[in-house]
C-alpha positions as CSV (number, residue, x, y, z in Angstrom):
1,M,18.9,24.5,25.2
2,A,16.0,24.7,22.7
3,R,12.6,25.5,24.1
4,S,9.6,23.9,22.5
5,T,6.8,26.3,21.4
6,P,3.2,25.3,22.5
7,V,0.7,24.5,19.8
8,R,-1.8,27.3,19.6
9,A,-5.3,27.1,18.3
10,Q,-7.2,30.1,17.1
11,G,-10.4,30.8,19.1
12,V,-11.6,33.7,16.8
13,N,-11.6,34.0,13.1
14,R,-9.8,37.3,12.7
15,A,-11.4,38.1,9.3
16,T,-15.0,37.8,10.4
17,G,-14.8,38.0,14.2
18,E,-16.7,34.8,14.5
19,V,-15.9,32.6,17.6
20,M,-14.7,29.2,16.5
21,Q,-15.3,26.0,18.4
22,L,-12.1,24.7,20.0
23,D,-11.3,21.0,20.3
24,L,-9.3,21.2,23.6
25,F,-9.6,17.5,24.4
26,G,-9.0,16.0,20.9
27,D,-7.1,12.9,20.1
28,E,-3.4,13.7,20.7
29,D,-2.3,11.1,18.1
30,A,-3.7,13.3,15.4
31,R,-1.2,16.0,16.1
32,P,1.4,16.0,13.4
33,G,5.2,16.4,13.8
34,P,7.5,16.2,16.8
35,D,5.0,17.6,19.3
36,K,4.0,14.0,20.4
37,I,5.1,14.7,24.0
38,R,2.0,16.3,25.6
39,Y,3.8,17.8,28.6
40,D,7.2,19.2,28.9
41,W,8.1,19.8,32.6
42,N,11.8,20.6,32.4
43,P,14.3,19.2,33.2
44,H,12.5,15.8,33.0
45,P,10.1,16.0,30.0
46,G,7.7,13.3,29.3
47,R,4.3,11.9,29.8
48,H,2.1,11.8,32.9
49,V,-0.3,9.2,34.4
50,N,-3.9,10.1,35.3
51,V,-4.6,8.5,38.8
52,S,-7.5,8.7,41.1
53,K,-6.5,10.8,44.2
54,S,-9.2,9.3,46.4
55,L,-8.1,5.8,45.5
56,M,-4.5,6.6,46.2
57,R,-5.4,8.2,49.6
58,K,-7.2,4.9,50.5
59,L,-4.3,2.8,49.3
60,W,-1.7,4.7,51.4
61,R,-3.7,4.3,54.7
62,K,-2.2,1.8,57.1
63,D,-5.6,0.0,57.3
64,S,-5.8,-0.5,53.5
65,G,-4.6,-4.1,53.7
66,Y,-1.6,-3.2,51.4
67,D,1.9,-2.8,52.8
68,Q,4.8,-0.7,51.7
69,N,6.1,-3.3,49.3
70,D,2.6,-3.5,47.6
71,R,2.5,0.3,47.2
72,D,6.1,0.4,45.8
73,I,5.2,-2.3,43.3
74,F,2.1,-0.5,42.3
75,G,4.0,2.7,41.9
76,F,6.6,0.8,39.8
77,Y,3.8,-0.4,37.5
78,L,2.4,3.2,37.2
79,A,5.8,4.6,36.3
80,H,7.1,1.9,33.9
81,S,4.0,0.7,32.1
82,P,3.7,1.5,28.4
83,D,0.9,3.8,27.1
84,G,-2.7,2.8,27.1
85,T,-3.7,-0.8,28.0
86,E,-0.4,-2.4,27.2
87,P,1.0,-4.7,29.9
88,L,4.4,-4.2,31.6
89,R,6.5,-7.0,30.0
90,M,9.0,-7.5,32.7
91,T,9.6,-10.6,34.8
92,F,9.5,-10.5,38.6
93,K,13.2,-11.0,38.6
94,E,13.8,-7.9,36.5
95,I,11.5,-5.8,38.7
96,S,13.3,-7.2,41.8
97,E,16.7,-6.2,40.4
98,I,15.5,-2.6,39.7
99,L,13.4,-2.0,42.8
100,G,15.2,-4.0,45.5
101,P,12.9,-6.5,47.2
102,A,13.3,-10.2,46.7
103,Q,11.7,-11.9,43.7
104,N,9.1,-13.7,45.9
105,T,8.2,-10.4,47.5
106,V,7.5,-8.9,44.1
107,R,5.4,-12.0,43.1
108,T,3.4,-11.8,46.4
109,S,2.7,-8.1,46.0
110,V,1.7,-8.5,42.4
111,E,-0.7,-11.3,43.3
112,K,-2.2,-9.2,46.1
113,L,-2.6,-6.2,43.8
114,H,-4.2,-8.4,41.1
115,L,-6.7,-9.9,43.6
116,G,-7.5,-6.3,44.7
117,G,-8.1,-5.2,41.2
118,L,-5.3,-2.6,41.0
119,L,-3.4,-4.7,38.5
120,L,-5.1,-6.7,35.7
121,E,-3.7,-9.8,34.0
122,A,-3.2,-8.9,30.3
123,E,-1.1,-11.6,28.8
124,K,0.0,-15.1,29.5
125,F,2.8,-17.1,27.9
126,G,3.2,-20.5,29.4
127,R,3.7,-19.9,33.1
128,M,4.6,-16.2,32.7
129,R,1.9,-13.7,33.2
130,F,2.1,-10.0,32.4
131,Y,0.0,-7.4,34.2
132,R,-1.2,-3.9,33.4
133,V,-2.5,-1.1,35.6
134,N,-6.3,-1.1,36.0
135,P,-7.4,1.9,33.9
136,R,-9.8,2.8,36.8
137,A,-6.7,3.2,39.0
138,G,-4.3,4.9,36.6
139,F,-4.0,5.5,32.9
140,D,-1.4,6.9,30.5
141,G,-3.1,8.2,27.4
142,P,-5.9,10.3,26.1
143,A,-9.1,10.6,28.1
144,K,-11.1,9.1,25.2
145,K,-9.0,5.9,25.3
146,Q,-9.3,5.8,29.1
147,V,-13.1,5.9,28.9
148,D,-13.0,3.0,26.4
149,A,-10.6,1.0,28.5
150,T,-12.7,1.3,31.7
151,K,-15.8,-0.2,30.1
152,D,-14.6,-3.8,30.8
153,A,-12.4,-3.1,33.8
154,R,-13.5,-4.1,37.3
155,F,-13.4,-1.7,40.2
156,P,-10.2,-1.8,42.4
157,Q,-10.8,-2.8,46.0
158,V,-9.3,-0.9,48.9
159,P,-9.1,-2.2,51.6
160,A,-7.6,-5.4,50.1
161,P,-9.9,-8.4,49.8
162,A,-9.6,-10.9,52.6
163,D,-8.2,-13.5,50.1
164,A,-5.3,-11.2,49.2
165,Q,-4.5,-10.5,52.9
166,A,-4.6,-14.2,53.8
167,K,-2.2,-15.2,51.0
168,T,0.5,-12.8,52.3
169,V,0.5,-14.3,55.7
170,R,2.7,-17.4,55.4
171,T,3.0,-20.0,58.0
172,P,6.5,-21.7,58.3
173,R,6.6,-25.3,57.2
174,K,7.3,-27.9,59.9
175,R,10.3,-30.0,59.1
176,K,10.3,-33.7,59.6
177,A,12.9,-35.1,62.0
178,A,15.6,-37.0,60.2
């Protein structure tokens, strides 16, 4: 198995002894060649998502207003969303087939997460809506792009807003006698 070598930057000019300024947090897209993957944690190399630990701790509390399905759907969006601010272009049916809960459960959880600001609506085609993770909750990409993405993003709400909690409590319909 071939090991990738890290990209090294010189901190000192060896000819003059002068200390050079390092650009440690530069734009990763400017890096040439096959080293586009920023992290290589074997045996599963790939990218990582920057999330707020304090927000995640609040989200996983039992009094957060979000249930286990909501947390699973949010984690699915974190893991499957494309880089940057691109939306996850999957239908609720596709998510349901991969994750397990019913399609209506996925729809209800996405609506609740959207009302709470954890997911933001990014695109709409007819009746279909595609959502992306709020960059204030999680972001996959360089820090410079995250700063730009958070400028117009609202703050996520934990505990869930009362509107979101009320929508998940469904009352059974009364059937008329035939």
